[in-house]
Residue frames as qw, qx, qy, qz and C-alpha x, y, z in Angstrom:
[[0.554, 0.672, -0.473, 0.134, 103.12, 86.07, 128.20],
 [0.917, -0.265, -0.235, 0.185, 105.34, 83.51, 129.79],
 [0.226, -0.897, 0.374, -0.068, 108.11, 84.46, 132.24],
 [0.862, -0.220, 0.429, 0.158, 109.91, 81.26, 131.29],
 [0.412, 0.789, -0.401, -0.217, 112.96, 81.34, 129.03],
 [0.929, -0.094, 0.313, 0.172, 114.72, 78.23, 127.69],
 [0.241, 0.819, -0.484, -0.193, 118.24, 78.43, 126.40],
 [0.982, 0.040, 0.156, 0.102, 120.10, 75.52, 124.77],
 [0.122, -0.800, 0.543, 0.222, 123.92, 75.55, 124.71],
 [0.922, 0.184, 0.337, 0.042, 125.11, 73.24, 121.93],
 [0.142, -0.574, 0.593, 0.546, 127.61, 72.56, 119.21],
 [0.693, 0.421, -0.330, -0.484, 127.30, 71.33, 115.67],
 [0.634, 0.264, -0.725, -0.052, 127.49, 67.53, 115.10],
 [0.137, -0.180, 0.791, -0.569, 126.44, 66.80, 118.72],
 [0.356, -0.264, -0.832, -0.334, 123.80, 64.08, 118.71],
 [0.234, -0.537, -0.693, 0.421, 122.41, 64.70, 122.26],
 [0.030, 0.347, 0.043, -0.936, 122.24, 68.45, 121.21],
 [0.288, -0.003, -0.625, -0.726, 120.26, 67.60, 118.12],
 [0.337, -0.395, -0.854, -0.007, 117.91, 65.32, 120.15],
 [0.148, -0.455, -0.492, 0.727, 117.38, 68.14, 122.66],
 [0.132, 0.292, -0.188, -0.928, 116.57, 70.69, 120.07],
 [0.303, -0.116, -0.786, -0.526, 114.36, 68.25, 118.18],
 [0.245, -0.460, -0.811, 0.265, 112.34, 67.52, 121.32],
 [0.021, -0.481, -0.251, 0.840, 111.85, 71.26, 121.94],
 [0.217, 0.171, -0.466, -0.841, 110.94, 71.86, 118.24],
 [0.286, -0.231, -0.879, -0.303, 108.54, 68.95, 118.17],
 [0.210, -0.552, -0.714, 0.377, 106.76, 70.32, 121.29],
 [0.135, 0.798, 0.333, 0.484, 106.59, 73.80, 119.80],
 [0.524, -0.707, -0.195, 0.433, 108.63, 75.30, 122.49],
 [0.298, 0.912, -0.104, 0.261, 110.36, 78.70, 122.14],
 [0.782, -0.484, 0.087, 0.384, 114.07, 78.61, 122.93],
 [0.214, 0.923, -0.306, -0.089, 117.31, 80.35, 122.21],
 [0.957, 0.079, -0.007, 0.279, 120.21, 78.28, 120.83],
 [0.143, -0.910, 0.375, 0.107, 123.80, 79.21, 121.69],
 [0.898, 0.344, -0.215, 0.173, 126.64, 77.57, 119.69],
 [0.606, -0.744, 0.185, 0.212, 129.48, 77.18, 122.12],
 [0.769, 0.055, 0.348, 0.533, 131.90, 76.50, 119.24],
 [0.353, 0.586, 0.277, 0.674, 131.28, 79.83, 117.72],
 [0.241, -0.815, -0.050, -0.524, 130.51, 82.02, 120.84],
 [0.452, 0.213, -0.657, 0.564, 133.12, 82.26, 123.51],
 [0.335, -0.291, 0.348, -0.826, 130.68, 83.94, 125.87],
 [0.869, -0.117, -0.163, -0.453, 128.29, 80.97, 125.53],
 [0.787, 0.120, -0.560, 0.230, 131.12, 78.54, 126.19],
 [0.139, 0.295, -0.563, 0.759, 132.10, 80.50, 129.27],
 [0.635, -0.260, 0.066, -0.724, 128.42, 80.42, 130.47],
 [0.905, -0.026, -0.405, -0.130, 128.59, 76.59, 130.26],
 [0.587, 0.185, -0.582, 0.531, 131.76, 76.51, 132.23],
 [0.162, -0.323, 0.346, -0.866, 130.40, 79.00, 134.81],
 [0.792, -0.236, -0.042, -0.561, 127.48, 76.65, 135.39],
 [0.526, -0.478, 0.690, -0.134, 129.94, 73.87, 136.10],
 [0.893, 0.307, 0.323, -0.067, 129.68, 71.84, 132.89],
 [0.309, -0.507, 0.614, 0.519, 132.42, 70.71, 130.60],
 [0.157, 0.117, 0.854, 0.481, 130.18, 69.33, 127.76],
 [0.452, 0.182, -0.003, -0.873, 126.96, 70.06, 125.90],
 [0.104, -0.666, -0.278, -0.684, 124.10, 70.19, 125.60],
 [0.148, -0.254, -0.621, 0.726, 123.34, 72.33, 128.59],
 [0.151, -0.633, -0.544, -0.529, 119.83, 73.57, 128.96],
 [0.094, -0.126, -0.502, 0.851, 118.92, 76.46, 131.20],
 [0.180, -0.655, -0.636, -0.368, 115.37, 77.38, 132.12],
 [0.038, 0.144, -0.291, 0.945, 114.86, 80.85, 133.63],
 [0.297, -0.569, -0.764, -0.059, 111.92, 80.65, 136.02],
 [0.204, -0.839, -0.103, -0.495, 110.22, 83.47, 138.00],
 [0.679, -0.718, 0.123, -0.096, 111.85, 82.11, 141.12],
 [0.495, -0.603, 0.566, 0.267, 115.35, 81.18, 139.75],
 [0.455, 0.578, -0.577, -0.356, 117.29, 79.18, 137.28],
 [0.876, -0.111, 0.468, -0.047, 117.17, 75.45, 136.57],
 [0.422, 0.684, -0.536, -0.258, 119.82, 73.82, 134.39],
 [0.859, -0.177, 0.481, 0.007, 121.11, 70.43, 133.41],
 [0.024, 0.548, -0.727, -0.414, 123.53, 68.63, 131.09],
 [0.134, -0.018, 0.966, 0.219, 122.67, 66.08, 128.41],
 [0.438, -0.208, -0.549, -0.681, 119.44, 64.97, 126.76],
 [0.046, 0.122, 0.833, -0.538, 116.85, 64.70, 129.53],
 [0.179, -0.388, -0.718, -0.549, 113.37, 64.02, 128.17],
 [0.348, -0.661, -0.641, 0.177, 111.60, 64.41, 131.49],
 [0.272, -0.523, -0.152, 0.793, 113.23, 67.82, 132.19],
 [0.039, 0.011, 0.479, 0.877, 112.47, 69.01, 128.67],
 [0.228, -0.536, -0.740, -0.337, 108.87, 68.01, 128.98],
 [0.335, -0.681, -0.476, 0.444, 108.61, 69.92, 132.29],
 [0.231, -0.327, 0.147, 0.905, 110.31, 72.95, 130.75],
 [0.063, -0.240, -0.646, -0.722, 107.86, 72.90, 127.86],
 [0.316, -0.631, -0.708, -0.016, 104.92, 72.56, 130.23],
 [0.314, -0.618, -0.295, 0.657, 106.06, 75.51, 132.32],
 [0.125, -0.136, 0.331, 0.926, 106.70, 77.63, 129.28],
 [0.161, -0.393, -0.700, -0.574, 103.18, 76.91, 127.94],
 [0.408, -0.684, -0.598, 0.087, 101.55, 77.57, 131.30],
 [0.176, 0.654, -0.126, 0.725, 103.75, 80.57, 132.22],
 [0.535, -0.653, 0.233, -0.482, 103.56, 79.62, 135.82],
 [0.082, 0.369, -0.895, 0.237, 104.87, 77.22, 138.43]]
């Protein structure tokens, strides 16, 4: 089982959010989506990470947390790879 967890903080009608989720879906990745417009705790998490807009993707790794803002194909591909491999 993988020790990698992917979370996507998004909102409805956000094109970069849709692109991010579609890339993860197309790759068969497992992730948890958090709608910041409906969940104040999710919105606060985004702010706590230092971001003011979505999408924000967090990847929990065995040695820490990686996170970024926006649609980042190369980062998504790396997260999917790590999730599949379950290792660094």
